[in-house]
N, C-alpha and C positions, 0 to 999 in steps of 0.2 A: 505494500500499499506506499504511494507516493504521498508526501507533505501537502501537494496539493489537491490530491483528495481525500486526503485528513480535514484541509481548512474547507472542505464542501462538507463533509460528514458531520462534523462538530455542530454547526448550525443547522442542522438538518435534523437530527438529531433531540438538540435541544428544542426544535419546532414540536416533534412526535411527545417527547416526555412531557412538556409539559401543557401539551393541549388540554381542554377539561374535558375527559376522554373517562369512561364508566370508573375505573380503577382512582381514578386522582379526583370523582366530583363524589367517591366512598369515603375517600382519607378525609376529605371538608366535612361532609355530614358528619362522619366520624368526630372531627373535633369538635365541631360545634356540641355535643349532646355527648362525649366520655370528655373531654379536651385535649390539647396539642400531644401531649405524651404517649396517649393511651393510640391515638390516632397514628404517631409516628411509628410506634413499636408494631401495630398490626402493619401498618403499610409495609411493612419490611417483610411481610408473611408472603407478597407476591414475587419476591424474586429470586427464589427457589425453583418457582415454576420458569422464568424467564433464563436463569441461568440453565435448565432443562431442554429450552425451546433451542437456545442458541449451541449445547453440544451437539442438538440434532441435528442444525444447520451444516454446522463444520465438518460432520459426518457426512454427510451427503454431498457436501459440496466436492470432499475429497473424491468422491465416488465420480460426481462429475466432471470435475475436470483431466479424472483417466478418460474420459472420453474423448478429450482434446479442447483444443481453444472455442472454438465451431460452437461447442453447448453451451460454453460461458456466456459468448457474447450474443447467444438467444435471452438467454436469464437474467442482462443486464437489461435488451433491449424493453422485455417483457417488464423487469420491475419501473424502470424510466417510467414509460407510461403507467406505472400506479402511482409513480409520487406526482405524474399528473392527473391522475382521477382523486386522489388524495387531497391535492391541494383544492381541488374545484369542488369536492365535496367540504371542507370545510370551510372555502368561501360559499357555498352557497347556506348553511346553516347561519353561518353569521347574526341573519334577521331571527332565528329560531331561541325563542326563551329558555334559559335553560332549570329545568324543574329537578328537584333535588327530593330523594326518596327519603322520608322520614321512620323510624323507628326506635322503638324505644329505648334508652340508656342500655344497649348492647352490651356483654361482659368482652374482655379483650380477647378472650378466645373464641367468641364469636365472632368477633371484626376481624382480628387472623384468617378465621374460617374465612368470610367472604370476599376477603381482598385476596386470596391463591384461587377461589371457584371463581373469584370475576375472570382475573390474571389468565384462567385455562383453558375459559369458554369465549373467549375474546378474539375472533376468526380475522378481528385489525391486528391483532398482537402479532400472532402467528404468521401472515403478509409481512409485519412489517422485519422478520427476520428472514423469511426465504423470499424477499423480492428488493427487500433495500438494503441487505450486509450486501449481497450479490454485486452489487453497483462497484463495488469499493476491493473487490478482489484482485491484485498484481495476477498474471497468468502464473508470471515467473515465480512466484516465491508462493512457502506453503498454506495453502487455504486456513487450516484448522491453528496456525498461530495467528495468522489474517482477523479471523472471526474470534479467536480467543482476547486479541485484542480491541476487537471496535465492541465484542462484549462487555470488557471489563468498563470501556468507557462508556459504554449504554448503560450496565448499572450503576454507576457512577453517577451520572445525571439522572439517573431513574430516582438514585437515594435524594439528590437537590429537590425535584419535582415532589413528592414524598415529604420531604420537609416544607416545604412552602405549602403546599394543601393543608398540612397538619399545623402546621404554628400559625399560617396566615389565619385560621379558623373564620374569624366571624365576620372580619374587615373584608378577606379575599372572597365570601360568601355574597357580600353585601354586594362588594364590586360588580361578580358574573351576575347576582339575578338582577342588577340594575340597567341589563342589555347592552349598553353602549359597551360596559367593561367585555363582558364576552364576545361581543363583536370585534373590539381589536384582536381581542388574542387571539381570534378563529381567523381573521384574516391576516395577519402575521403570519400563522401557524402555514397559512396558504401561500403567502410570500415565499415564505421559506423554503416549502416543498418543489415549488414551480421554479425556483433559483436553483435548488439541486437537482432538480429533472435535467434542466438548461444547461448547466455548465457538464453535469453528467453527458449531453451527448458529442460536447465539445474534446474532452478528453482522453 
């Protein structure tokens, strides 16, 4: 993975990690109902699920690259198209209000279980790893090692997102419920994804 690709990967990754998706909104709701500390600890339960997905992707890419560079090129073009589609979905949803699910003071164990379950059943998360990560793989490098470094970066940024939504708590919820804040965040994510897709087609 070249440093040029890294400069594209990190901003796009930040946009996806901080997007108000199911897990981030769940962490935010947990924070408003059980406190920031409990929400942050519970949010970490999604990380093992992500690590398992990343390991599966690394294994699959090694097998794919054994078929030749042409197979990887097809995956990269598919992934660039997926980034464009994700950006469009984020932009289109900017005008939609965010609805927060409410539950009665859940226990820490219940919150952690829900975080893991939501991550495991989120099809967009699976597609992020299978369509987004391969865009930055260098054909002349070890795919597992490259996926490992990207996965570590993704997980660290994800921890930052968990902390932001958990610690932000009430203030962040008010900002997102107001409509304007959510629209800015979604449109910013869309621009990051479109920029990443465009730059990838030029590299």
